[in-house]
BALOBA-1460 file (C-alpha; in Angstrom, 3 decimals):
// residues 220
<rec num="1" residu="m" x="-45.327" y="-94.890" z="-10.666"/>
<rec num="2" residu="i" x="-46.059" y="-97.592" z="-8.091"/>
<rec num="3" residu="i" x="-47.201" y="-96.241" z="-4.729"/>
<rec num="4" residu="a" x="-47.690" y="-98.233" z="-1.530"/>
<rec num="5" residu="s" x="-50.276" y="-96.856" z="0.894"/>
<rec num="6" residu="i" x="-48.940" y="-98.514" z="4.012"/>
<rec num="7" residu="s" x="-49.292" y="-98.559" z="7.785"/>
<rec num="8" residu="y" x="-48.838" y="-101.197" z="10.455"/>
<rec num="9" residu="k" x="-51.992" y="-99.990" z="12.195"/>
<rec num="10" residu="g" x="-55.607" y="-100.174" z="11.081"/>
<rec num="11" residu="g" x="-57.928" y="-97.189" z="11.108"/>
<rec num="12" residu="v" x="-55.477" y="-94.638" z="9.742"/>
<rec num="13" residu="g" x="-57.242" y="-94.317" z="6.384"/>
<rec num="14" residu="k" x="-54.800" y="-96.008" z="4.034"/>
<rec num="15" residu="s" x="-57.570" y="-97.638" z="1.942"/>
<rec num="16" residu="t" x="-59.701" y="-94.492" z="1.793"/>
<rec num="17" residu="i" x="-56.656" y="-92.470" z="0.775"/>
<rec num="18" residu="a" x="-55.723" y="-94.997" z="-1.924"/>
<rec num="19" residu="q" x="-59.256" y="-94.872" z="-3.314"/>
<rec num="20" residu="n" x="-59.490" y="-91.088" z="-3.313"/>
<rec num="21" residu="l" x="-56.094" y="-90.671" z="-4.914"/>
<rec num="22" residu="a" x="-56.980" y="-93.184" z="-7.621"/>
<rec num="23" residu="i" x="-60.016" y="-91.111" z="-8.557"/>
<rec num="24" residu="c" x="-57.998" y="-87.896" z="-8.659"/>
<rec num="25" residu="f" x="-55.328" y="-89.484" z="-10.826"/>
<rec num="26" residu="a" x="-57.964" y="-90.956" z="-13.154"/>
<rec num="27" residu="k" x="-59.720" y="-87.584" z="-13.407"/>
<rec num="28" residu="s" x="-56.356" y="-86.096" z="-14.428"/>
<rec num="29" residu="g" x="-56.031" y="-88.580" z="-17.276"/>
<rec num="30" residu="y" x="-53.747" y="-91.161" z="-15.673"/>
<rec num="31" residu="k" x="-54.670" y="-94.795" z="-16.181"/>
<rec num="32" residu="t" x="-54.823" y="-95.993" z="-12.596"/>
<rec num="33" residu="c" x="-55.232" y="-99.325" z="-10.823"/>
<rec num="34" residu="i" x="-55.435" y="-100.234" z="-7.136"/>
<rec num="35" residu="v" x="-53.973" y="-103.534" z="-5.969"/>
<rec num="36" residu="d" x="-55.905" y="-104.501" z="-2.841"/>
<rec num="37" residu="a" x="-53.490" y="-106.574" z="-0.745"/>
<rec num="38" residu="d" x="-55.564" y="-106.359" z="2.450"/>
<rec num="39" residu="e" x="-57.417" y="-109.500" z="3.528"/>
<rec num="40" residu="t" x="-60.603" y="-107.465" z="4.076"/>
<rec num="41" residu="q" x="-60.704" y="-106.584" z="0.345"/>
<rec num="42" residu="a" x="-62.467" y="-103.334" z="1.239"/>
<rec num="43" residu="t" x="-61.174" y="-101.571" z="-1.855"/>
<rec num="44" residu="v" x="-62.372" y="-104.361" z="-4.136"/>
<rec num="45" residu="s" x="-65.827" y="-104.007" z="-2.540"/>
<rec num="46" residu="w" x="-65.707" y="-100.237" z="-3.014"/>
<rec num="47" residu="t" x="-64.923" y="-100.569" z="-6.722"/>
<rec num="48" residu="g" x="-67.717" y="-103.123" z="-6.973"/>
<rec num="49" residu="v" x="-70.206" y="-100.516" z="-5.778"/>
<rec num="50" residu="r" x="-68.693" y="-98.050" z="-8.209"/>
<rec num="51" residu="f" x="-69.071" y="-100.377" z="-11.195"/>
<rec num="52" residu="e" x="-72.646" y="-101.314" z="-10.222"/>
<rec num="53" residu="k" x="-73.619" y="-97.650" z="-10.206"/>
<rec num="54" residu="g" x="-71.754" y="-96.879" z="-13.415"/>
<rec num="55" residu="i" x="-69.731" y="-94.072" z="-11.863"/>
<rec num="56" residu="e" x="-67.166" y="-92.552" z="-14.193"/>
<rec num="57" residu="p" x="-64.267" y="-92.759" z="-14.532"/>
<rec num="58" residu="p" x="-63.931" y="-96.482" z="-13.831"/>
<rec num="59" residu="v" x="-61.207" y="-97.345" z="-11.309"/>
<rec num="60" residu="q" x="-59.865" y="-100.866" z="-11.641"/>
<rec num="61" residu="s" x="-58.969" y="-102.836" z="-8.519"/>
<rec num="62" residu="i" x="-57.299" y="-106.224" z="-8.262"/>
<rec num="63" residu="g" x="-57.473" y="-108.338" z="-5.123"/>
<rec num="64" residu="m" x="-54.101" y="-109.917" z="-4.400"/>
<rec num="65" residu="t" x="-53.316" y="-111.317" z="-0.970"/>
<rec num="66" residu="d" x="-50.742" y="-113.972" z="-1.926"/>
<rec num="67" residu="h" x="-47.306" y="-112.484" z="-1.304"/>
<rec num="68" residu="k" x="-45.722" y="-114.946" z="-3.734"/>
<rec num="69" residu="a" x="-47.844" y="-113.575" z="-6.572"/>
<rec num="70" residu="l" x="-47.562" y="-109.869" z="-5.776"/>
<rec num="71" residu="v" x="-44.331" y="-108.850" z="-7.483"/>
<rec num="72" residu="g" x="-44.873" y="-110.621" z="-10.796"/>
<rec num="73" residu="n" x="-48.514" y="-109.591" z="-11.077"/>
<rec num="74" residu="v" x="-47.911" y="-105.945" z="-10.219"/>
<rec num="75" residu="k" x="-45.030" y="-105.704" z="-12.684"/>
<rec num="76" residu="e" x="-47.231" y="-107.223" z="-15.377"/>
<rec num="77" residu="q" x="-50.111" y="-104.854" z="-14.614"/>
<rec num="78" residu="y" x="-47.744" y="-101.893" z="-14.622"/>
<rec num="79" residu="k" x="-47.284" y="-102.396" z="-18.358"/>
<rec num="80" residu="n" x="-50.918" y="-101.322" z="-18.773"/>
<rec num="81" residu="y" x="-51.208" y="-98.525" z="-16.211"/>
<rec num="82" residu="d" x="-49.566" y="-95.178" z="-15.491"/>
<rec num="83" residu="i" x="-50.066" y="-95.456" z="-11.733"/>
<rec num="84" residu="i" x="-50.589" y="-98.454" z="-9.463"/>
<rec num="85" residu="i" x="-51.491" y="-97.944" z="-5.813"/>
<rec num="86" residu="i" x="-50.944" y="-100.908" z="-3.500"/>
<rec num="87" residu="d" x="-53.405" y="-100.854" z="-0.600"/>
<rec num="88" residu="c" x="-51.356" y="-102.762" z="1.975"/>
<rec num="89" residu="p" x="-52.581" y="-104.766" z="4.987"/>
<rec num="90" residu="p" x="-52.120" y="-103.210" z="8.464"/>
<rec num="91" residu="s" x="-49.356" y="-105.558" z="9.576"/>
<rec num="92" residu="l" x="-45.708" y="-106.432" z="9.129"/>
<rec num="93" residu="s" x="-46.658" y="-109.209" z="6.737"/>
<rec num="94" residu="p" x="-44.671" y="-110.692" z="3.835"/>
<rec num="95" residu="i" x="-46.925" y="-108.972" z="1.317"/>
<rec num="96" residu="a" x="-46.458" y="-105.559" z="2.964"/>
<rec num="97" residu="v" x="-42.688" y="-105.998" z="2.923"/>
<rec num="98" residu="k" x="-42.736" y="-107.041" z="-0.742"/>
<rec num="99" residu="a" x="-44.915" y="-104.035" z="-1.560"/>
<rec num="100" residu="m" x="-42.270" y="-101.746" z="-0.074"/>
<rec num="101" residu="y" x="-39.507" y="-103.338" z="-2.134"/>
<rec num="102" residu="l" x="-41.651" y="-103.099" z="-5.265"/>
<rec num="103" residu="s" x="-42.809" y="-99.488" z="-4.919"/>
<rec num="104" residu="h" x="-41.305" y="-96.279" z="-6.193"/>
<rec num="105" residu="l" x="-42.861" y="-94.283" z="-3.351"/>
<rec num="106" residu="l" x="-44.223" y="-95.046" z="0.118"/>
<rec num="107" residu="l" x="-47.202" y="-93.109" z="1.418"/>
<rec num="108" residu="i" x="-47.520" y="-93.519" z="5.193"/>
<rec num="109" residu="p" x="-50.811" y="-92.203" z="6.636"/>
<rec num="110" residu="l" x="-50.509" y="-91.200" z="10.276"/>
<rec num="111" residu="t" x="-53.284" y="-89.999" z="12.571"/>
<rec num="112" residu="p" x="-52.030" y="-87.585" z="15.258"/>
<rec num="113" residu="r" x="-53.720" y="-89.343" z="18.165"/>
<rec num="114" residu="g" x="-50.725" y="-89.934" z="20.396"/>
<rec num="115" residu="g" x="-48.495" y="-92.799" z="21.468"/>
<rec num="116" residu="s" x="-49.740" y="-95.936" z="19.709"/>
<rec num="117" residu="d" x="-49.887" y="-94.256" z="16.299"/>
<rec num="118" residu="i" x="-46.332" y="-92.982" z="16.710"/>
<rec num="119" residu="w" x="-44.973" y="-96.291" z="18.023"/>
<rec num="120" residu="v" x="-46.312" y="-98.420" z="15.173"/>
<rec num="121" residu="t" x="-45.036" y="-95.854" z="12.671"/>
<rec num="122" residu="e" x="-41.590" y="-96.130" z="14.235"/>
<rec num="123" residu="k" x="-41.686" y="-99.909" z="13.678"/>
<rec num="124" residu="l" x="-42.662" y="-99.369" z="10.053"/>
<rec num="125" residu="l" x="-39.900" y="-96.827" z="9.564"/>
<rec num="126" residu="d" x="-37.358" y="-99.209" z="11.083"/>
<rec num="127" residu="k" x="-38.213" y="-101.726" z="8.380"/>
<rec num="128" residu="y" x="-38.271" y="-98.992" z="5.765"/>
<rec num="129" residu="s" x="-34.731" y="-97.937" z="6.710"/>
<rec num="130" residu="t" x="-33.459" y="-101.462" z="6.096"/>
<rec num="131" residu="i" x="-35.197" y="-101.693" z="2.716"/>
<rec num="132" residu="r" x="-33.999" y="-98.257" z="1.677"/>
<rec num="133" residu="e" x="-30.395" y="-99.255" z="2.380"/>
<rec num="134" residu="e" x="-30.802" y="-102.411" z="0.318"/>
<rec num="135" residu="k" x="-32.270" y="-100.347" z="-2.522"/>
<rec num="136" residu="e" x="-29.391" y="-97.876" z="-2.124"/>
<rec num="137" residu="g" x="-31.605" y="-94.964" z="-1.154"/>
<rec num="138" residu="g" x="-34.018" y="-95.401" z="-4.034"/>
<rec num="139" residu="l" x="-37.205" y="-95.490" z="-1.999"/>
<rec num="140" residu="p" x="-38.611" y="-92.122" z="-0.893"/>
<rec num="141" residu="a" x="-41.198" y="-92.233" z="1.886"/>
<rec num="142" residu="y" x="-43.639" y="-89.530" z="2.919"/>
<rec num="143" residu="i" x="-45.756" y="-89.241" z="6.038"/>
<rec num="144" residu="l" x="-49.295" y="-88.014" z="5.438"/>
<rec num="145" residu="i" x="-51.182" y="-86.472" z="8.356"/>
<rec num="146" residu="n" x="-54.737" y="-87.806" z="8.179"/>
<rec num="147" residu="q" x="-57.907" y="-87.149" z="10.209"/>
<rec num="148" residu="f" x="-56.328" y="-83.986" z="11.582"/>
<rec num="149" residu="e" x="-58.344" y="-81.779" z="13.935"/>
<rec num="150" residu="p" x="-56.539" y="-78.437" z="14.256"/>
<rec num="151" residu="n" x="-58.541" y="-77.388" z="17.321"/>
<rec num="152" residu="l" x="-57.270" y="-80.323" z="19.412"/>
<rec num="153" residu="n" x="-54.150" y="-79.693" z="21.481"/>
<rec num="154" residu="l" x="-53.149" y="-83.361" z="21.171"/>
<rec num="155" residu="h" x="-53.161" y="-83.185" z="17.391"/>
<rec num="156" residu="r" x="-51.099" y="-80.001" z="17.314"/>
<rec num="157" residu="a" x="-48.642" y="-81.421" z="19.840"/>
<rec num="158" residu="s" x="-48.257" y="-84.595" z="17.812"/>
<rec num="159" residu="l" x="-46.850" y="-82.624" z="14.899"/>
<rec num="160" residu="s" x="-43.644" y="-81.899" z="16.824"/>
<rec num="161" residu="i" x="-43.233" y="-85.609" z="17.603"/>
<rec num="162" residu="i" x="-43.717" y="-86.417" z="13.929"/>
<rec num="163" residu="e" x="-40.952" y="-83.947" z="13.124"/>
<rec num="164" residu="q" x="-38.650" y="-86.062" z="15.275"/>
<rec num="165" residu="l" x="-39.563" y="-89.117" z="13.193"/>
<rec num="166" residu="e" x="-38.669" y="-87.178" z="10.063"/>
<rec num="167" residu="e" x="-35.213" y="-86.397" z="11.398"/>
<rec num="168" residu="e" x="-34.513" y="-89.821" z="12.897"/>
<rec num="169" residu="f" x="-35.563" y="-91.869" z="9.861"/>
<rec num="170" residu="e" x="-34.823" y="-89.348" z="7.100"/>
<rec num="171" residu="v" x="-38.359" y="-89.224" z="5.788"/>
<rec num="172" residu="k" x="-40.435" y="-86.226" z="4.821"/>
<rec num="173" residu="r" x="-43.909" y="-85.066" z="5.730"/>
<rec num="174" residu="l" x="-46.198" y="-84.024" z="2.917"/>
<rec num="175" residu="k" x="-47.332" y="-80.416" z="2.942"/>
<rec num="176" residu="s" x="-50.854" y="-81.627" z="2.243"/>
<rec num="177" residu="v" x="-52.943" y="-82.527" z="5.302"/>
<rec num="178" residu="l" x="-56.263" y="-84.369" z="5.317"/>
<rec num="179" residu="n" x="-58.609" y="-83.097" z="7.990"/>
<rec num="180" residu="k" x="-61.178" y="-85.210" z="9.788"/>
<rec num="181" residu="r" x="-64.330" y="-84.930" z="7.664"/>
<rec num="182" residu="t" x="-67.455" y="-87.055" z="7.473"/>
<rec num="183" residu="a" x="-67.400" y="-86.585" z="3.691"/>
<rec num="184" residu="y" x="-64.701" y="-89.245" z="3.316"/>
<rec num="185" residu="g" x="-66.893" y="-91.918" z="4.902"/>
<rec num="186" residu="e" x="-70.085" y="-90.730" z="3.208"/>
<rec num="187" residu="a" x="-68.482" y="-90.774" z="-0.226"/>
<rec num="188" residu="n" x="-66.877" y="-94.152" z="0.393"/>
<rec num="189" residu="v" x="-70.117" y="-96.047" z="1.072"/>
<rec num="190" residu="r" x="-71.459" y="-94.694" z="-2.230"/>
<rec num="191" residu="g" x="-68.491" y="-96.012" z="-4.207"/>
<rec num="192" residu="m" x="-67.239" y="-92.477" z="-4.655"/>
<rec num="193" residu="g" x="-64.356" y="-90.246" z="-3.660"/>
<rec num="194" residu="v" x="-64.622" y="-86.752" z="-2.227"/>
<rec num="195" residu="y" x="-63.545" y="-85.380" z="-5.621"/>
<rec num="196" residu="e" x="-67.031" y="-86.397" z="-6.795"/>
<rec num="197" residu="y" x="-68.861" y="-85.496" z="-3.591"/>
<rec num="198" residu="e" x="-70.468" y="-82.343" z="-2.237"/>
<rec num="199" residu="d" x="-67.851" y="-81.273" z="0.323"/>
<rec num="200" residu="r" x="-65.736" y="-78.652" z="-1.456"/>
<rec num="201" residu="k" x="-63.119" y="-78.475" z="1.299"/>
<rec num="202" residu="a" x="-62.527" y="-82.233" z="1.178"/>
<rec num="203" residu="k" x="-62.278" y="-82.122" z="-2.611"/>
<rec num="204" residu="k" x="-59.794" y="-79.266" z="-2.468"/>
<rec num="205" residu="e" x="-57.486" y="-81.038" z="-0.011"/>
<rec num="206" residu="i" x="-57.477" y="-84.373" z="-1.862"/>
<rec num="207" residu="i" x="-56.677" y="-82.588" z="-5.142"/>
<rec num="208" residu="a" x="-53.806" y="-80.806" z="-3.406"/>
<rec num="209" residu="l" x="-52.518" y="-84.159" z="-2.133"/>
<rec num="210" residu="a" x="-52.755" y="-85.792" z="-5.562"/>
<rec num="211" residu="n" x="-50.942" y="-82.885" z="-7.202"/>
<rec num="212" residu="e" x="-48.188" y="-82.985" z="-4.576"/>
<rec num="213" residu="i" x="-47.635" y="-86.702" z="-5.161"/>
<rec num="214" residu="l" x="-47.587" y="-86.251" z="-8.931"/>
<rec num="215" residu="k" x="-44.982" y="-83.531" z="-8.507"/>
<rec num="216" residu="i" x="-42.849" y="-85.874" z="-6.420"/>
<rec num="217" residu="g" x="-43.312" y="-88.568" z="-9.053"/>
<rec num="218" residu="e" x="-41.854" y="-86.301" z="-11.715"/>
<rec num="219" residu="g" x="-38.557" y="-86.347" z="-9.845"/>
<rec num="220" residu="l" x="-38.329" y="-90.096" z="-9.370"/>
C-alpha cells in the first residue's frame, strides 16, 4: 500500500503522523519506508537520529524532492516494501500532485483551528476530486483530525464544518482522532514515535489509527 500524508498547509502534523505510522506498521511486521518529498527533509533527519541511536525497528527514509524522479523511484522501492508513506510538501507542487496520482490512499491531516485550515483543505480536495475522476474513483481519501482539544469550543464546532467537507467532496473522516499532546514532539526529537514513548494515551491512539488504516488497506 502506498499512502500519501498530504496537506497544503504546514503545521498540521503530516510528517509526525507519517513517522509514527511507519513505526506502528514496522512493529506489526510490515516492511515500511517513508519517502520524504518535503524540501525541509525533516523525516530524513528524524530517521538519521534514529539510526545513530540504534533504535529498533529501523525505519528507512528516502529523500526525494525531484518530481520527475518520484513515480519511477517509488514504484521501484515498492517492490521491496509492504507499505510506503509519502511525506508530501505543504504546497500544490508538482511532486504533491504526482504523489496523489501514485498513491492507493490519501491521508489528509486537518487541525480544527478554524477558517484557514478549512480553506486550504478545500483547495486540496478540489484537486483530489479531479484526480479521483481521472483514476475512475480509485483513490480513497480520509481526513484525520489532528491536535484536537476536546475542551475547546472552536475545535468541537469545527467538526460540523468538516462534516460538510465530507459531503461536498465525498471523502470520509477517520474514526481515529489524534489529540494535542506534547508526547508527539518529545518523542520526535529523540528519533522515536509515541509507540515507543512513555505516554500511554498517545501510544493507544496512534495504534488505533494504524489499525484503522490497515483495515482500510485490506479493502483496496
